[in-house]
A tleap script that builds the chain and sets N, CA, C and O, in Angstrom:
source leaprc.protein.ff14SB
mol = sequence {
  NMET ARG GLY TRP ALA TRP ALA TYR ALA PRO
  ALA ARG GLU ARG VAL LYS ARG GLU PRO GLU
  GLN LEU ARG ALA GLN ALA TYR ARG ARG GLY
  LEU TRP LYS CYS GLY THR ALA GLU PRO VAL
  PRO PRO HIE VAL TRP ARG ASP PHE ASN LYS
  LYS ILE ARG ARG LEU TYR TRP GLY GLY CYS
  THR CTRP
}
set mol.1.N position { 228.283 112.379 -9.199 }
set mol.1.CA position { 228.856 113.706 -9.041 }
set mol.1.C position { 228.079 114.727 -9.870 }
set mol.1.O position { 228.661 115.498 -10.633 }
set mol.2.N position { 226.801 114.718 -9.714 }
set mol.2.CA position { 225.983 115.693 -10.437 }
set mol.2.C position { 225.860 117.009 -9.689 }
set mol.2.O position { 225.530 118.033 -10.287 }
set mol.3.N position { 226.119 116.993 -8.397 }
set mol.3.CA position { 226.135 118.232 -7.625 }
set mol.3.C position { 224.789 118.762 -7.217 }
set mol.3.O position { 224.665 119.957 -6.948 }
set mol.4.N position { 223.761 117.916 -7.159 }
set mol.4.CA position { 222.432 118.395 -6.811 }
set mol.4.C position { 222.052 118.148 -5.360 }
set mol.4.O position { 220.883 118.280 -4.997 }
set mol.5.N position { 223.010 117.795 -4.536 }
set mol.5.CA position { 222.709 117.577 -3.114 }
set mol.5.C position { 223.843 118.137 -2.266 }
set mol.5.O position { 224.991 118.215 -2.705 }
set mol.6.N position { 223.504 118.515 -1.070 }
set mol.6.CA position { 224.497 118.987 -0.110 }
set mol.6.C position { 225.005 117.793 0.687 }
set mol.6.O position { 224.230 116.907 1.046 }
set mol.7.N position { 226.277 117.770 0.958 }
set mol.7.CA position { 226.843 116.750 1.848 }
set mol.7.C position { 226.564 117.227 3.274 }
set mol.7.O position { 227.200 118.163 3.761 }
set mol.8.N position { 225.623 116.585 3.927 }
set mol.8.CA position { 225.168 117.069 5.225 }
set mol.8.C position { 224.832 115.887 6.131 }
set mol.8.O position { 224.042 115.017 5.765 }
set mol.9.N position { 225.416 115.867 7.269 }
set mol.9.CA position { 225.119 114.842 8.270 }
set mol.9.C position { 225.303 115.476 9.643 }
set mol.9.O position { 226.407 115.446 10.188 }
set mol.10.N position { 224.245 116.048 10.211 }
set mol.10.CA position { 224.371 116.813 11.452 }
set mol.10.C position { 224.891 116.037 12.655 }
set mol.10.O position { 225.502 116.624 13.548 }
set mol.11.N position { 224.663 114.748 12.691 }
set mol.11.CA position { 225.067 113.975 13.863 }
set mol.11.C position { 226.472 113.393 13.738 }
set mol.11.O position { 226.938 112.706 14.647 }
set mol.12.N position { 227.143 113.656 12.639 }
set mol.12.CA position { 228.461 113.069 12.421 }
set mol.12.C position { 229.542 114.136 12.340 }
set mol.12.O position { 229.292 115.266 11.921 }
set mol.13.N position { 230.726 113.764 12.741 }
set mol.13.CA position { 231.856 114.685 12.667 }
set mol.13.C position { 232.325 114.839 11.217 }
set mol.13.O position { 232.669 115.940 10.786 }
set mol.14.N position { 232.338 113.746 10.477 }
set mol.14.CA position { 232.789 113.771 9.090 }
set mol.14.C position { 231.636 113.317 8.190 }
set mol.14.O position { 230.984 112.306 8.450 }
set mol.15.N position { 231.405 114.081 7.139 }
set mol.15.CA position { 230.308 113.793 6.224 }
set mol.15.C position { 230.781 112.792 5.172 }
set mol.15.O position { 231.818 112.988 4.539 }
set mol.16.N position { 230.019 111.731 4.995 }
set mol.16.CA position { 230.398 110.643 4.095 }
set mol.16.C position { 230.537 111.096 2.633 }
set mol.16.O position { 231.451 110.648 1.941 }
set mol.17.N position { 229.675 111.948 2.168 }
set mol.17.CA position { 229.656 112.363 0.757 }
set mol.17.C position { 230.422 113.656 0.486 }
set mol.17.O position { 230.324 114.211 -0.609 }
set mol.18.N position { 231.168 114.132 1.446 }
set mol.18.CA position { 231.900 115.384 1.279 }
set mol.18.C position { 232.843 115.380 0.076 }
set mol.18.O position { 232.877 116.371 -0.654 }
set mol.19.N position { 233.613 114.311 -0.168 }
set mol.19.CA position { 234.500 114.328 -1.348 }
set mol.19.C position { 233.739 114.487 -2.662 }
set mol.19.O position { 234.234 115.129 -3.588 }
set mol.20.N position { 232.548 113.912 -2.751 }
set mol.20.CA position { 231.746 114.067 -3.961 }
set mol.20.C position { 231.260 115.497 -4.127 }
set mol.20.O position { 231.219 116.016 -5.242 }
set mol.21.N position { 230.896 116.128 -3.033 }
set mol.21.CA position { 230.469 117.523 -3.108 }
set mol.21.C position { 231.638 118.402 -3.544 }
set mol.21.O position { 231.462 119.292 -4.376 }
set mol.22.N position { 232.809 118.168 -3.004 }
set mol.22.CA position { 233.976 118.967 -3.380 }
set mol.22.C position { 234.318 118.796 -4.854 }
set mol.22.O position { 234.716 119.758 -5.512 }
set mol.23.N position { 234.167 117.583 -5.378 }
set mol.23.CA position { 234.410 117.354 -6.806 }
set mol.23.C position { 233.386 118.095 -7.656 }
set mol.23.O position { 233.739 118.699 -8.669 }
set mol.24.N position { 232.129 118.055 -7.253 }
set mol.24.CA position { 231.078 118.768 -7.985 }
set mol.24.C position { 231.352 120.266 -7.993 }
set mol.24.O position { 231.118 120.934 -9.000 }
set mol.25.N position { 231.846 120.797 -6.882 }
set mol.25.CA position { 232.191 122.215 -6.821 }
set mol.25.C position { 233.351 122.521 -7.770 }
set mol.25.O position { 233.324 123.523 -8.486 }
set mol.26.N position { 234.352 121.673 -7.775 }
set mol.26.CA position { 235.526 121.894 -8.630 }
set mol.26.C position { 235.161 121.873 -10.110 }
set mol.26.O position { 235.715 122.636 -10.902 }
set mol.27.N position { 234.226 120.997 -10.483 }
set mol.27.CA position { 233.821 120.874 -11.887 }
set mol.27.C position { 232.606 121.721 -12.236 }
set mol.27.O position { 232.091 121.650 -13.352 }
set mol.28.N position { 232.146 122.535 -11.264 }
set mol.28.CA position { 231.018 123.446 -11.465 }
set mol.28.C position { 229.793 122.712 -11.986 }
set mol.28.O position { 229.262 123.028 -13.051 }
set mol.29.N position { 229.360 121.727 -11.212 }
set mol.29.CA position { 228.198 120.933 -11.586 }
set mol.29.C position { 227.065 121.172 -10.599 }
set mol.29.O position { 227.307 121.498 -9.437 }
set mol.30.N position { 225.859 121.013 -11.050 }
set mol.30.CA position { 224.693 121.109 -10.176 }
set mol.30.C position { 224.539 122.460 -9.510 }
set mol.30.O position { 224.425 123.484 -10.184 }
set mol.31.N position { 224.537 122.463 -8.192 }
set mol.31.CA position { 224.352 123.702 -7.427 }
set mol.31.C position { 225.441 124.729 -7.695 }
set mol.31.O position { 225.229 125.924 -7.487 }
set mol.32.N position { 226.597 124.283 -8.152 }
set mol.32.CA position { 227.739 125.171 -8.353 }
set mol.32.C position { 227.969 125.490 -9.815 }
set mol.32.O position { 229.031 125.994 -10.179 }
set mol.33.N position { 226.989 125.204 -10.662 }
set mol.33.CA position { 227.115 125.405 -12.101 }
set mol.33.C position { 227.343 126.864 -12.479 }
set mol.33.O position { 228.167 127.162 -13.343 }
set mol.34.N position { 226.641 127.740 -11.857 }
set mol.34.CA position { 226.635 129.132 -12.292 }
set mol.34.C position { 227.753 129.979 -11.703 }
set mol.34.O position { 227.817 131.184 -11.948 }
set mol.35.N position { 228.618 129.369 -10.943 }
set mol.35.CA position { 229.782 130.084 -10.457 }
set mol.35.C position { 229.542 130.997 -9.275 }
set mol.35.O position { 230.367 131.870 -9.004 }
set mol.36.N position { 228.454 130.830 -8.571 }
set mol.36.CA position { 228.270 131.650 -7.383 }
set mol.36.C position { 229.337 131.272 -6.365 }
set mol.36.O position { 229.723 130.107 -6.260 }
set mol.37.N position { 229.796 132.238 -5.637 }
set mol.37.CA position { 230.859 131.981 -4.663 }
set mol.37.C position { 230.414 130.947 -3.639 }
set mol.37.O position { 231.160 130.020 -3.325 }
set mol.38.N position { 229.234 131.100 -3.133 }
set mol.38.CA position { 228.689 130.170 -2.144 }
set mol.38.C position { 227.224 129.923 -2.465 }
set mol.38.O position { 226.438 130.871 -2.469 }
set mol.39.N position { 226.834 128.699 -2.733 }
set mol.39.CA position { 225.402 128.438 -2.937 }
set mol.39.C position { 224.627 128.738 -1.659 }
set mol.39.O position { 225.158 128.649 -0.551 }
set mol.40.N position { 223.398 129.084 -1.836 }
set mol.40.CA position { 222.548 129.413 -0.694 }
set mol.40.C position { 221.987 128.118 -0.115 }
set mol.40.O position { 221.395 127.322 -0.844 }
set mol.41.N position { 222.164 127.900 1.176 }
set mol.41.CA position { 221.626 126.686 1.791 }
set mol.41.C position { 220.106 126.601 1.612 }
set mol.41.O position { 219.427 127.627 1.604 }
set mol.42.N position { 219.573 125.389 1.470 }
set mol.42.CA position { 218.130 125.232 1.234 }
set mol.42.C position { 217.244 125.926 2.258 }
set mol.42.O position { 216.225 126.512 1.893 }
set mol.43.N position { 217.613 125.871 3.534 }
set mol.43.CA position { 216.755 126.494 4.552 }
set mol.43.C position { 216.712 128.015 4.403 }
set mol.43.O position { 215.737 128.639 4.823 }
set mol.44.N position { 217.724 128.616 3.825 }
set mol.44.CA position { 217.725 130.059 3.569 }
set mol.44.C position { 216.965 130.356 2.275 }
set mol.44.O position { 216.164 131.289 2.224 }
set mol.45.N position { 217.218 129.563 1.230 }
set mol.45.CA position { 216.579 129.745 -0.077 }
set mol.45.C position { 215.056 129.732 0.035 }
set mol.45.O position { 214.379 130.521 -0.623 }
set mol.46.N position { 214.525 128.851 0.853 }
set mol.46.CA position { 213.072 128.749 0.995 }
set mol.46.C position { 212.454 130.032 1.536 }
set mol.46.O position { 211.283 130.306 1.274 }
set mol.47.N position { 213.209 130.815 2.277 }
set mol.47.CA position { 212.682 132.066 2.836 }
set mol.47.C position { 212.783 133.247 1.870 }
set mol.47.O position { 212.212 134.305 2.137 }
set mol.48.N position { 213.491 133.088 0.761 }
set mol.48.CA position { 213.645 134.187 -0.199 }
set mol.48.C position { 212.369 134.371 -1.021 }
set mol.48.O position { 211.657 133.413 -1.321 }
set mol.49.N position { 212.101 135.631 -1.376 }
set mol.49.CA position { 211.007 135.877 -2.304 }
set mol.49.C position { 211.558 135.819 -3.738 }
set mol.49.O position { 212.763 135.647 -3.923 }
set mol.50.N position { 210.695 135.960 -4.750 }
set mol.50.CA position { 211.128 135.825 -6.150 }
set mol.50.C position { 212.224 136.810 -6.530 }
set mol.50.O position { 213.164 136.450 -7.238 }
set mol.51.N position { 212.111 138.029 -6.074 }
set mol.51.CA position { 213.080 139.066 -6.435 }
set mol.51.C position { 214.480 138.711 -5.919 }
set mol.51.O position { 215.463 138.829 -6.652 }
set mol.52.N position { 214.566 138.285 -4.680 }
set mol.52.CA position { 215.861 137.921 -4.098 }
set mol.52.C position { 216.413 136.673 -4.781 }
set mol.52.O position { 217.615 136.582 -5.029 }
set mol.53.N position { 215.544 135.712 -5.085 }
set mol.53.CA position { 216.007 134.500 -5.777 }
set mol.53.C position { 216.633 134.837 -7.119 }
set mol.53.O position { 217.653 134.253 -7.485 }
set mol.54.N position { 216.045 135.762 -7.855 }
set mol.54.CA position { 216.612 136.154 -9.152 }
set mol.54.C position { 218.010 136.744 -8.999 }
set mol.54.O position { 218.873 136.520 -9.848 }
set mol.55.N position { 218.236 137.484 -7.942 }
set mol.55.CA position { 219.565 138.051 -7.707 }
set mol.55.C position { 220.599 136.954 -7.501 }
set mol.55.O position { 221.707 137.034 -8.032 }
set mol.56.N position { 220.246 135.942 -6.739 }
set mol.56.CA position { 221.173 134.841 -6.491 }
set mol.56.C position { 221.308 133.925 -7.691 }
set mol.56.O position { 222.365 133.339 -7.925 }
set mol.57.N position { 220.220 133.804 -8.455 }
set mol.57.CA position { 220.237 132.936 -9.614 }
set mol.57.C position { 221.193 133.478 -10.659 }
set mol.57.O position { 221.857 132.707 -11.351 }
set mol.58.N position { 221.271 134.804 -10.782 }
set mol.58.CA position { 222.214 135.433 -11.705 }
set mol.58.C position { 221.955 135.148 -13.168 }
set mol.58.O position { 222.877 135.229 -13.980 }
set mol.59.N position { 220.712 134.811 -13.533 }
set mol.59.CA position { 220.386 134.551 -14.921 }
set mol.59.C position { 220.921 133.224 -15.430 }
set mol.59.O position { 221.030 133.029 -16.641 }
set mol.60.N position { 221.246 132.340 -14.562 }
set mol.60.CA position { 221.782 131.040 -14.954 }
set mol.60.C position { 220.699 130.225 -15.666 }
set mol.60.O position { 219.554 130.170 -15.218 }
set mol.61.N position { 221.075 129.601 -16.767 }
set mol.61.CA position { 220.149 128.699 -17.451 }
set mol.61.C position { 220.468 127.277 -17.039 }
set mol.61.O position { 221.629 126.870 -17.070 }
set mol.62.N position { 219.497 126.546 -16.669 }
set mol.62.CA position { 219.698 125.181 -16.230 }
set mol.62.C position { 219.415 124.270 -17.366 }
set mol.62.O position { 219.522 123.052 -17.221 }
savepdb mol mol.pdb
quit
């Protein structure tokens, strides 16, 4: 439950690791550490430039 992965399974109706992701969100771990309302999905994050990434990062120290 470190929160460094998305629970994602496109071919399945129910994602196997979803409960672990929800726990990581509740405990603010990994991707949800800095309290952003919604983490940015990886496919969107890759398209951001440095300036936009800093806005989403919010000065969070890892």
